[in-house]
PAZAPA-4460 file (N, C-alpha, C; in steps of 0.05 Angstrom, whole numbers, plus 32768, in hexadecimal, padded with zeros to 4 digits):
% residues 86
    n_x    n_y    n_z   ca_x   ca_y   ca_z    c_x    c_y    c_z   seq   type   mol
   81BE   7F4B   8000   81A5   7F47   8000   8196   7F50   7FFF     1      X     A
   817D   7F49   7FEF   8162   7F5F   7FEE   814D   7F58   7FFE     2      X     A
   8134   7F64   7FF9   8120   7F63   8004   8109   7F6B   7FFE     3      X     A
   80EC   7F5D   7FFC   80DB   7F64   7FF1   80D2   7F86   7FF3     4      X     A
   80CD   7F90   7FDE   80C2   7FAF   7FDC   80A6   7FAA   7FD9     5      X     A
   808E   7FB9   7FE4   809A   7FCD   7FF7   80A0   7FC3   8016     6      X     A
   8095   7FA8   801D   8096   7F98   8032   8086   7FA9   804A     7      X     A
   808F   7F99   8061   8087   7FAB   807D   8096   7FB7   8087     8      X     A
   8090   7FD1   8090   80A0   7FE1   80A2   8091   7FF3   80AF     9      X     A
   809C   7FFB   80C1   8095   800F   80DB   80AC   802C   80DB    10      X     A
   80A2   8035   80F5   80B4   804B   80F6   80BA   804B   8119    11      X     A
   80D0   8054   8120   80D5   8055   813F   80EB   806A   8145    12      X     A
   80DC   8081   814D   80E6   809E   8157   80EA   80AC   8132    13      X     A
   80DD   80A6   8123   80E0   80B3   8107   80F8   809B   80F7    14      X     A
   8102   808C   8106   8118   8077   80F2   80FE   8062   80E5    15      X     A
   8107   8063   80CB   80F1   8050   80C1   8109   802E   80C3    16      X     A
   80F2   801B   80C7   8100   8000   80D0   80EE   7FEF   80C0    17      X     A
   80FF   7FE4   80B0   80EE   7FD1   8097   80F0   7FB1   80AC    18      X     A
   80D9   7FA7   80A5   80D6   7F88   80BB   80DB   7F73   80A2    19      X     A
   80F3   7F6B   80A4   80FD   7F52   8090   80F5   7F37   8093    20      X     A
   80F6   7F36   80AF   80E8   7F13   80B9   80D6   7F14   80D0    21      X     A
   80BC   7F09   80CD   80A8   7F09   80E3   809C   7EF5   80DE    22      X     A
   808B   7EEB   80F2   8077   7ED7   80EB   8064   7EDD   810B    23      X     A
   804F   7ED0   80FC   8035   7ED7   8116   803E   7EC7   812B    24      X     A
   803D   7ED4   8143   8045   7ECB   8162   8022   7EBA   816A    25      X     A
   802E   7EAC   8179   8015   7E9D   8182   8015   7EA1   81A0    26      X     A
   8008   7EC3   819F   8004   7ED0   81B7   7FEC   7EE3   81AF    27      X     A
   7FDA   7EEC   81CA   7FC1   7EF3   81BE   7FC1   7F0D   81CD    28      X     A
   7FD7   7F1D   81C9   7FDA   7F3A   81D3   7FBE   7F4B   81C5    29      X     A
   7FAF   7F5C   81CE   7F9E   7F70   81C7   7FA9   7F8B   81D1    30      X     A
   7FBB   7F8B   81D3   7FC3   7FA8   81DB   7FC8   7FB9   81CD    31      X     A
   7FD8   7FD1   81CF   7FE0   7FE8   81B7   7FE6   7FDD   8197    32      X     A
   7FE1   7FE3   8186   7FF2   7FD7   8171   800A   7FE2   816E    33      X     A
   801A   7FD1   816D   803B   7FD7   816A   804A   7FDB   817D    34      X     A
   8039   7FD3   8196   804E   7FD5   81B1   805A   7FB9   81B2    35      X     A
   8074   7FC0   81BD   807F   7FA2   81C2   807C   7F9C   81D3    36      X     A
   8074   7F81   81DD   806C   7F70   81F2   807B   7F5E   81F7    37      X     A
   808F   7F56   81EC   80A8   7F45   81F5   80BC   7F4B   81E9    38      X     A
   80D8   7F48   81F8   80F1   7F41   81E4   80F9   7F27   81F1    39      X     A
   8103   7F1A   81D8   8111   7F03   81DE   8127   7F00   81D8    40      X     A
   813C   7EEB   81DC   8157   7EE6   81CB   8151   7EE5   81B1    41      X     A
   8135   7ED9   81A3   8138   7ED8   8183   8125   7EE6   817B    42      X     A
   8111   7EFA   8186   80FE   7F02   8172   80EC   7F1C   818B    43      X     A
   80E5   7F28   817E   80DA   7F41   818D   80B5   7F40   8186    44      X     A
   80AA   7F3D   81A0   8090   7F3F   8199   807C   7F54   819A    45      X     A
   8073   7F5A   8180   8063   7F76   817F   8049   7F6F   817F    46      X     A
   8033   7F81   818E   8018   7F78   8183   800D   7F82   8172    47      X     A
   7FFB   7F7A   8168   7FEA   7F80   814B   7FD1   7F87   8155    48      X     A
   7FC4   7F87   8170   7FAE   7F89   8175   7F96   7F75   8171    49      X     A
   7F9F   7F5D   8167   7F8F   7F4D   8166   7FA6   7F30   816F    50      X     A
   7FBF   7F38   8172   7FCE   7F21   8176   7FEB   7F2B   8178    51      X     A
   8002   7F1C   816B   801A   7F23   816E   802C   7F20   8157    52      X     A
   8040   7F28   8150   804E   7F29   813A   806D   7F22   8149    53      X     A
   8077   7F0A   8144   8097   7F06   8149   80A9   7F12   8133    54      X     A
   80B5   7F26   813B   80CA   7F35   8127   80E8   7F27   8136    55      X     A
   80F0   7F1F   811C   810C   7F12   811E   8125   7F24   810E    56      X     A
   811F   7F34   80F4   8134   7F3B   80E9   8125   7F57   80E3    57      X     A
   8133   7F71   80E2   8132   7F8B   80DC   8145   7F98   80CB    58      X     A
   813B   7FA8   80BE   814E   7FBC   80B5   814C   7FD4   80B8    59      X     A
   815F   7FE5   80C5   815B   7FFF   80CD   815F   800F   80B1    60      X     A
   8151   8028   80AF   8159   8037   8098   817E   803F   8094    61      X     A
   8183   8036   8084   819F   8045   807A   81B2   802B   808A    62      X     A
   81A7   8014   8096   81BA   7FFC   80A7   81B9   7FE4   8099    63      X     A
   81CC   7FD1   80A5   81CA   7FB3   809C   81B9   7FA7   80AC    64      X     A
   81AA   7F96   809C   8196   7F7E   80AC   81A2   7F74   80C3    65      X     A
   818D   7F76   80D7   8196   7F6C   80F4   8180   7F5A   8103    66      X     A
   818A   7F4D   8113   816F   7F3E   8122   8161   7F55   8132    67      X     A
   8146   7F53   813C   8136   7F64   8147   813B   7F68   8167    68      X     A
   8148   7F50   816E   8159   7F4F   8187   816B   7F67   8188    69      X     A
   8182   7F66   8177   8198   7F73   8175   818A   7F97   8172    70      X     A
   8176   7F9A   8162   8172   7FB5   815E   8166   7FBD   8176    71      X     A
   814C   7FAA   8183   8147   7FB9   819C   815D   7FBD   81B3    72      X     A
   8168   7FAA   81B6   8180   7FAB   81C8   8191   7FC7   81CB    73      X     A
   8193   7FC7   81B5   81AF   7FDA   81A5   81A0   7FFC   81A8    74      X     A
   8187   7FFE   81AC   8176   800E   81AE   816C   8014   81CC    75      X     A
   8173   7FFE   81DD   816E   7FFF   81F3   8144   8002   81F9    76      X     A
   8140   7FF3   81E5   811D   7FF9   81EB   8116   7FE4   81FF    77      X     A
   8101   7FE6   8202   80F7   7FD5   8220   80D7   7FD3   8213    78      X     A
   80C8   7FBA   8226   80AD   7FB6   8220   809D   7FCF   8222    79      X     A
   808E   7FD6   8212   8077   7FE7   821A   807C   8003   8204    80      X     A
   8097   8000   81F2   809D   800F   81D9   8089   8009   81C4    81      X     A
   807E   8022   81B8   806C   801C   81A1   807C   8024   818E    82      X     A
   807D   8012   8171   807A   8023   815B   806C   802B   814D    83      X     A
   8074   8044   813D   8061   804F   812F   8055   8046   8117    84      X     A
   803D   8047   8113   8032   8041   80FD   8034   804E   80E6    85      X     A
   8032   8042   80CD   803B   804F   80B8   8023   805E   80AE    86      X     A
***
């Protein structure tokens, strides 16, 4: 599977994380940009400063594409963790 380059990506604890699938969420978070606001079964809601992005698939550097929920659960991330800006 391929994905568009350069696409969207961020960092978490120095690890590059490609955002494979996401959509604008119907939430009005005005918190810290990149902060995990909610973790659900199918997506992870991340604040954009003016709303939220529902991330559903990611690709950690050197790994295979996985659901955003699997990524967050595998690293035991909680609401409030902030992804680092590029």
